[in-house]
Every structure is written in C-alpha cells, then in structure tokens.
N, CA, C and O atoms as a MOPAC input file, in Angstrom:
PM7 MOZYME 1SCF
protein

 N    217.09900 1   323.56800 1   187.33100 1
 C    218.61700 1   323.60700 1   187.07400 1
 C    219.30000 1   322.03800 1   187.43300 1
 O    218.53900 1   321.29000 1   188.04700 1
 N    220.64500 1   321.50600 1   187.10200 1
 C    221.01200 1   320.77600 1   187.67500 1
 C    222.13100 1   320.77400 1   188.74400 1
 O    222.37000 1   321.87300 1   189.24400 1
 N    222.68200 1   319.96600 1   189.07200 1
 C    223.52000 1   319.71700 1   190.94500 1
 C    224.24600 1   320.79000 1   191.07400 1
 O    224.64200 1   321.27800 1   192.13200 1
 N    224.52900 1   321.37100 1   189.43900 1
 C    225.92800 1   322.09300 1   188.93200 1
 C    224.77700 1   323.96100 1   188.85100 1
 O    225.34100 1   325.01900 1   188.57000 1
 N    224.02400 1   323.92400 1   189.00200 1
 C    223.37000 1   325.25100 1   188.62100 1
 C    222.67100 1   325.28700 1   187.33900 1
 O    221.53900 1   325.77000 1   187.33400 1
 N    223.25400 1   324.78000 1   186.07800 1
 C    223.15500 1   325.14100 1   184.94100 1
 C    221.24000 1   324.60500 1   184.51600 1
 O    220.57400 1   323.60100 1   184.76700 1
 N    221.04200 1   325.55800 1   183.97900 1
 C    219.68300 1   325.10900 1   183.59600 1
 C    219.62600 1   323.95300 1   182.71600 1
 O    220.55600 1   323.50700 1   182.04400 1
 N    218.17900 1   323.42100 1   182.81000 1
 C    218.83100 1   322.18600 1   181.50700 1
 C    217.15600 1   322.03700 1   180.60300 1
 O    216.11800 1   321.57700 1   181.07900 1
 N    217.28100 1   322.35800 1   179.79900 1
 C    216.78500 1   322.15000 1   178.38900 1
 C    215.81800 1   320.81900 1   178.43900 1
 O    215.82500 1   319.59100 1   178.52400 1
 N    214.73100 1   322.33100 1   178.28900 1
 C    213.58600 1   320.36600 1   177.02300 1
 C    213.97200 1   319.17200 1   176.26600 1
 O    213.27300 1   318.15900 1   176.24500 1
 N    215.09400 1   319.29400 1   175.64100 1
 C    215.89400 1   318.45000 1   174.88600 1
 C    216.19800 1   317.79300 1   175.66900 1
 O    215.51800 1   316.77200 1   175.76400 1
 N    217.10900 1   317.92800 1   176.45500 1
 C    217.19400 1   317.68400 1   177.87500 1
 C    217.11000 1   316.69600 1   179.01300 1
 O    217.75300 1   315.87500 1   179.66700 1
 N    215.81100 1   317.32500 1   178.83800 1
 C    214.55500 1   316.61400 1   180.35800 1
 C    213.97600 1   315.74100 1   179.12700 1
 O    213.91100 1   314.61000 1   179.60800 1
 N    213.54400 1   315.67500 1   177.86100 1
 C    213.33300 1   314.75700 1   177.07800 1
 C    214.17700 1   313.53200 1   177.53900 1
 O    213.55300 1   312.59800 1   178.04300 1
 N    215.38200 1   313.44600 1   177.43400 1
 C    216.20400 1   312.68900 1   177.22800 1
 C    216.36100 1   312.00700 1   178.36200 1
 O    216.95600 1   310.93200 1   178.42100 1
 N    216.13100 1   312.26300 1   178.78700 1
 C    216.17900 1   311.57300 1   180.84200 1
 C    214.90000 1   310.76700 1   180.80800 1
 O    214.79700 1   309.57100 1   181.08200 1
 N    213.50300 1   311.97000 1   180.25900 1
 C    212.70800 1   310.23900 1   181.14900 1
 C    212.28500 1   309.99700 1   180.16800 1
 O    211.05500 1   310.00100 1   180.13500 1
 N    212.95400 1   309.69500 1   178.98200 1
 C    213.21900 1   308.07200 1   178.09800 1
 C    214.56200 1   307.20600 1   178.20600 1
 O    214.82700 1   306.21800 1   177.52100 1
 N    215.28500 1   307.73000 1   179.11900 1
 C    216.42300 1   306.43200 1   179.63200 1
 C    215.28200 1   306.28900 1   180.72000 1
 O    214.67400 1   305.21900 1   180.76500 1
 N    214.97800 1   307.24400 1   181.54500 1
 C    213.84400 1   306.59500 1   182.82600 1
 C    213.07400 1   305.36200 1   182.66000 1
 O    213.03300 1   304.30500 1   183.29000 1
 N    212.37700 1   305.88800 1   181.45400 1
 C    211.17000 1   305.10900 1   180.57700 1
 C    211.66100 1   303.55900 1   180.09400 1
 O    210.89400 1   302.59800 1   180.14800 1
 N    213.47700 1   303.43900 1   179.47100 1
 C    213.71900 1   302.10100 1   179.84700 1
 C    214.35300 1   301.98900 1   180.30900 1
 O    214.44400 1   300.76500 1   180.21900 1
 N    215.34300 1   302.36300 1   181.10100 1
 C    215.06700 1   302.00200 1   182.46400 1
 C    214.60300 1   301.01500 1   183.72800 1
 O    214.98100 1   300.09600 1   184.45400 1
 N    213.33000 1   302.04400 1   183.38800 1
 C    212.24400 1   300.39700 1   184.27100 1
 C    211.82000 1   299.75700 1   183.78000 1
 O    211.22500 1   298.74100 1   184.13900 1
 N    212.04200 1   300.25100 1   182.62700 1
 C    210.77600 1   298.65600 1   182.10100 1
 C    212.01000 1   297.57500 1   182.10800 1
 O    211.64600 1   296.50000 1   182.58500 1
 N    212.87500 1   297.59000 1   181.84700 1
 C    213.63800 1   297.27300 1   181.73300 1
 C    214.14300 1   296.45700 1   182.84100 1
 O    214.53300 1   295.30500 1   182.65300 1
 N    214.14900 1   297.31200 1   184.58700 1
 C    214.22300 1   296.24900 1   185.73400 1
 C    213.06300 1   295.80800 1   186.06400 1
 O    212.92200 1   294.87400 1   186.85300 1
 N    211.89500 1   296.54900 1   185.38700 1
 C    211.03500 1   295.57300 1   185.63500 1
 C    210.82000 1   294.21400 1   184.44800 1
 O    209.70600 1   293.81300 1   184.11200 1
 N    211.89200 1   293.74400 1   184.02100 1
 C    211.66500 1   292.64600 1   183.08200 1
 C    210.42300 1   293.09000 1   181.78100 1
 O    209.89700 1   292.26400 1   181.03600 1
 N    210.19000 1   294.40000 1   181.77000 1
 C    209.17500 1   293.99400 1   180.31100 1
 C    209.72500 1   294.52900 1   179.21300 1
 O    210.23100 1   295.64900 1   179.13200 1
 N    209.61600 1   293.66100 1   178.30400 1
 C    210.16100 1   293.76100 1   176.74300 1
 C    209.47600 1   294.87200 1   176.12600 1
 O    208.28500 1   294.89200 1   176.43700 1
 N    209.80600 1   295.72500 1   175.41700 1
 C    209.15600 1   297.28200 1   174.58900 1
 C    207.36200 1   296.57800 1   174.60500 1
 O    206.42100 1   296.99700 1   175.27900 1
 N    207.37000 1   295.54500 1   173.73100 1
 C    206.07300 1   295.09000 1   173.53400 1
 C    205.17200 1   295.12700 1   174.79900 1
 O    204.23800 1   295.88400 1   175.06100 1
 N    205.63600 1   294.23900 1   175.41700 1
 C    204.62900 1   293.64100 1   176.79000 1
 C    204.60800 1   295.34000 1   177.89100 1
 O    203.72100 1   295.40100 1   178.74300 1
 N    205.49000 1   296.43000 1   177.77700 1
 C    205.13300 1   297.46400 1   178.55200 1
 C    204.26600 1   298.23900 1   177.83100 1
 O    203.62100 1   299.08900 1   178.44400 1
 N    204.00400 1   298.00900 1   175.65400 1
 C    202.87300 1   298.66100 1   175.10200 1
 C    201.30200 1   297.97100 1   175.50200 1
 O    200.34600 1   298.70000 1   175.76900 1
 N    201.24700 1   297.07900 1   175.49800 1
 C    200.18700 1   296.37400 1   175.76800 1
 C    199.50600 1   296.60300 1   176.51700 1
 O    198.32900 1   296.89900 1   176.31600 1
 N    200.46200 1   296.47800 1   178.40300 1
 C    200.17000 1   296.62300 1   179.17900 1
 C    199.26600 1   298.19400 1   179.40200 1
 O    198.47500 1   298.39500 1   180.32300 1
 N    199.57000 1   299.03900 1   178.47800 1
 C    199.50100 1   300.44600 1   178.34900 1
 C    198.99100 1   300.59600 1   177.22800 1
 O    199.55600 1   301.52300 1   176.64700 1
 N    197.54600 1   299.76600 1   176.14300 1
 C    197.04700 1   299.36200 1   175.18100 1
 C    198.11800 1   300.53900 1   174.11500 1
 O    197.61100 1   301.57300 1   173.68000 1
 N    198.93700 1   300.33900 1   173.95000 1
 C    199.96500 1   301.47900 1   172.98400 1
 C    200.70400 1   300.35900 1   171.92600 1
 O    200.85500 1   299.17400 1   172.22400 1
 N    201.09000 1   300.90600 1   170.75900 1
 C    201.45000 1   300.15600 1   169.68700 1
 C    203.63400 1   299.91200 1   170.03100 1
 O    204.47200 1   300.69400 1   169.58200 1
 N    203.89400 1   298.88900 1   170.73100 1
 C    205.61200 1   298.64900 1   170.57000 1
 C    206.38200 1   299.51900 1   170.26000 1
 O    207.39200 1   299.86600 1   170.87200 1
 N    205.69600 1   300.19100 1   168.68200 1
 C    207.00700 1   301.00100 1   168.15800 1
 C    206.77700 1   302.23200 1   168.50300 1
 O    207.63000 1   303.09400 1   168.29400 1
 N    205.03700 1   302.65600 1   169.36100 1
 C    205.41500 1   303.60400 1   170.02300 1
 C    205.92800 1   303.78100 1   171.47800 1
 O    205.64400 1   304.78600 1   172.13100 1
 N    206.50800 1   303.01500 1   171.84700 1
 C    207.20800 1   303.09900 1   173.35200 1
 C    209.02500 1   303.18600 1   172.77800 1
 O    209.88500 1   303.98800 1   173.14300 1
 N    209.12800 1   302.16900 1   171.89000 1
 C    209.96700 1   302.39500 1   171.19300 1
 C    210.31700 1   303.86300 1   170.67500 1
 O    211.20000 1   304.51800 1   171.22900 1
 N    209.57300 1   304.36400 1   169.56600 1
 C    210.04500 1   305.87700 1   169.30000 1
 C    210.18600 1   307.02000 1   170.89400 1
 O    211.23100 1   307.64200 1   171.08300 1
 N    209.26600 1   307.10200 1   171.66100 1
 C    209.98400 1   307.52300 1   172.90500 1
 C    210.80300 1   307.20700 1   173.14800 1
 O    211.66700 1   308.08300 1   173.09800 1
 N    211.20000 1   306.09600 1   173.51000 1
 C    212.49700 1   305.31600 1   174.39800 1
 C    213.86300 1   306.07700 1   173.42500 1
 O    214.86000 1   306.27800 1   174.11800 1
 N    213.97000 1   306.41800 1   172.23400 1
 C    214.61200 1   306.45400 1   171.42900 1
 C    214.95400 1   308.08800 1   171.10200 1
 O    215.94900 1   308.54200 1   170.53500 1
 N    213.67800 1   308.87400 1   171.70700 1
 C    213.62800 1   310.56600 1   171.81300 1
 C    213.02300 1   311.04400 1   170.25700 1
 O    212.91300 1   312.20200 1   169.85600 1
 N    212.63000 1   309.63700 1   169.43600 1
 C    212.51400 1   310.40200 1   167.87100 1
 C    210.78800 1   311.05200 1   167.81200 1
 O    210.31800 1   311.53100 1   166.78000 1
 N    209.96800 1   310.93900 1   169.20200 1
 C    208.76400 1   311.04100 1   169.80700 1
 C    208.82700 1   311.24700 1   170.95800 1
 O    209.27000 1   310.41900 1   171.75400 1
 N    208.26300 1   312.75200 1   171.37600 1
 C    207.86200 1   313.12400 1   172.56100 1
 C    206.07500 1   312.49700 1   173.40800 1
 O    204.96000 1   312.46900 1   172.88600 1
 N    206.35300 1   312.23300 1   174.32700 1
 C    205.73000 1   311.18000 1   175.13800 1
 C    204.61100 1   312.11500 1   175.52500 1
 O    204.88900 1   313.15200 1   176.12800 1
 N    203.02200 1   311.73500 1   175.13300 1
 C    201.67700 1   313.13800 1   175.75800 1
 C    201.96800 1   312.37100 1   177.28200 1
 O    202.74500 1   311.52300 1   177.72000 1
 N    200.84800 1   313.21500 1   177.79400 1
 C    200.54900 1   313.30700 1   179.50600 1
 C    199.75900 1   311.64200 1   180.07700 1
 O    200.05300 1   311.12400 1   181.15400 1
 N    198.90200 1   311.12800 1   179.23000 1
 C    199.07600 1   310.07900 1   178.08700 1
 C    199.36200 1   308.87300 1   178.92600 1
 O    198.95500 1   308.15300 1   179.83800 1
 N    200.61300 1   309.16600 1   177.78000 1
 C    201.64100 1   307.88500 1   177.99300 1
 C    202.17700 1   307.87500 1   179.38700 1
 O    202.47400 1   306.91100 1   180.09300 1
 N    202.23000 1   309.01600 1   179.60500 1
 C    203.24200 1   309.19500 1   180.64800 1
 C    202.88600 1   309.02900 1   182.28100 1
 O    203.69900 1   309.03700 1   183.20500 1
 N    201.14400 1   308.84800 1   182.37700 1
 C    200.49300 1   308.22800 1   183.34000 1
 C    200.44700 1   306.85200 1   183.31700 1
 O    200.79500 1   306.02900 1   184.16500 1
 N    199.76300 1   306.67100 1   181.75900 1
 C    199.86100 1   304.74800 1   181.62000 1
 C    201.03200 1   303.92000 1   182.30600 1
 O    201.19400 1   302.98000 1   183.08400 1
 N    202.06100 1   305.23300 1   181.22000 1
 C    203.56400 1   304.20300 1   182.22500 1
 C    203.74300 1   304.45200 1   183.32000 1
 O    204.34600 1   303.45700 1   183.72400 1
 N    203.63600 1   305.13500 1   184.15300 1
 C    203.25400 1   305.43700 1   185.63800 1
 C    202.68600 1   304.26100 1   186.33300 1
 O    203.08800 1   303.70300 1   187.35400 1
 N    201.45300 1   303.93800 1   185.41500 1
 C    200.82700 1   302.75500 1   186.29900 1
 C    201.34600 1   301.13800 1   185.59900 1
 O    200.92200 1   300.04600 1   185.97700 1
 N    202.15800 1   301.33000 1   184.72300 1
 C    202.44000 1   300.16600 1   184.16300 1
 C    203.68600 1   299.43900 1   185.03100 1
 O    203.86500 1   298.26400 1   185.35200 1
 N    204.41400 1   300.58500 1   185.25100 1
 C    205.95700 1   300.34300 1   186.04100 1
 C    206.34500 1   300.49700 1   187.12400 1
 O    207.49800 1   300.89100 1   187.30100 1
 N    205.25900 1   300.15900 1   188.47500 1
 C    204.87500 1   300.90400 1   189.46200 1
 C    204.15600 1   299.17800 1   190.29800 1
 O    203.02500 1   298.77700 1   190.02300 1
 N    204.58400 1   298.83600 1   190.74200 1
 C    204.05800 1   297.09300 1   191.40100 1
 C    202.84900 1   297.71600 1   192.27700 1
 O    202.87000 1   298.68600 1   193.03500 1
 N    201.75800 1   296.82200 1   191.92000 1
 C    200.78600 1   297.73000 1   193.15400 1
 C    200.65300 1   298.67000 1   193.59300 1
 O    200.26900 1   298.70900 1   194.76200 1
 N    200.80900 1   299.42200 1   193.14500 1
 C    200.63300 1   301.33500 1   193.08300 1
 C    201.80600 1   301.19600 1   194.51200 1
 O    201.10600 1   301.27700 1   195.52100 1
 N    202.77600 1   301.08200 1   194.77300 1
 C    203.60500 1   301.15200 1   195.40700 1
 C    205.22800 1   301.76800 1   194.56000 1
 O    205.89600 1   301.33100 1   193.62400 1
 N    205.34800 1   302.91600 1   195.43500 1
 C    206.84000 1   303.48200 1   195.16500 1
 C    207.85900 1   302.97300 1   194.68300 1
 O    207.95500 1   301.75500 1   194.84000 1
 N    208.92500 1   303.65000 1   193.96900 1
 C    210.28000 1   302.34300 1   193.59800 1
 C    211.03100 1   303.09100 1   194.98400 1
 O    210.68300 1   303.86600 1   195.87500 1
 N    212.30800 1   302.33100 1   194.56400 1
 C    212.88400 1   302.84900 1   195.12200 1
 C    213.08100 1   303.20200 1   196.46200 1
 O    212.68800 1   302.44000 1   197.34600 1
 N    213.74700 1   304.46600 1   196.77900 1
 C    213.45000 1   304.71700 1   198.45700 1
 C    212.13000 1   305.91200 1   198.62100 1
 O    212.00400 1   306.65600 1   199.59400 1
 N    211.21000 1   305.87200 1   197.41300 1
 C    210.28200 1   305.79500 1   198.42900 1
 C    209.55000 1   307.13000 1   198.22200 1
 O    208.43200 1   307.57200 1   198.48900 1
 N    210.79900 1   307.63300 1   197.56000 1
 C    210.77900 1   309.29200 1   198.02700 1
 C    209.78700 1   309.73400 1   196.52900 1
 O    209.82200 1   310.93400 1   196.26000 1
 N    208.70500 1   308.59500 1   195.32600 1
 C    208.14200 1   308.89800 1   194.82500 1
 C    208.43800 1   307.57000 1   193.74500 1
 O    209.28900 1   306.69100 1   193.87700 1
 N    207.39700 1   307.75100 1   192.59500 1
 C    207.59400 1   306.82600 1   191.71200 1
 C    208.55100 1   306.55000 1   190.75200 1
 O    209.47200 1   307.36500 1   190.70500 1
 N    208.58700 1   305.63000 1   189.98000 1
 C    209.62000 1   305.55400 1   189.01200 1
 C    210.37200 1   307.05300 1   188.93100 1
 O    211.31000 1   307.54700 1   189.55600 1
 N    209.55500 1   307.50200 1   187.92300 1
 C    210.30800 1   307.96000 1   187.57500 1
 C    210.96400 1   309.69400 1   188.52000 1
 O    211.94100 1   310.30300 1   188.08300 1

C-alpha cells in the first residue's frame, strides 16, 4: 500500500523499481553500458529494464544491488541499500 492506503499494482512496483535503478545509476555516475558491464549483462538489457520493456530477474536485481552499492555500505539514511 502507498502513503494514502491505496494498493500498489505490480506494474507500478515495476515502474518504481526501474526508476530507482536509473536514478541510482545516475547518482553513481554510471552509464547504462558501465552498469551492464559491472553486472555481466548486455547494455540493451539494462536499457530495457529501465524503460520497463523487460522485468528484471532476481539475479539482475542482486547484481544491480552489488554494482550500485559503494563498498558494500548502504546508501541514503542507512535504512537499507539503494533500493
């Protein structure tokens, strides 16, 4: 549920995830190509995930988490990792 108590759909969750991947990639100063190479993926797949054309796999999410987290430390307020 969101802040207003409305249910969040799977599609909204996927859109939010894609936006967070793109946002943290940009915060880290990484291109889609650089992120893809760090994760062992083709750059077009990263682009497709960020645009919502593909749903990310659990493996993609794990590797994105590793690539976007500096030195294994959580980002932001320390409440969790980049996502």
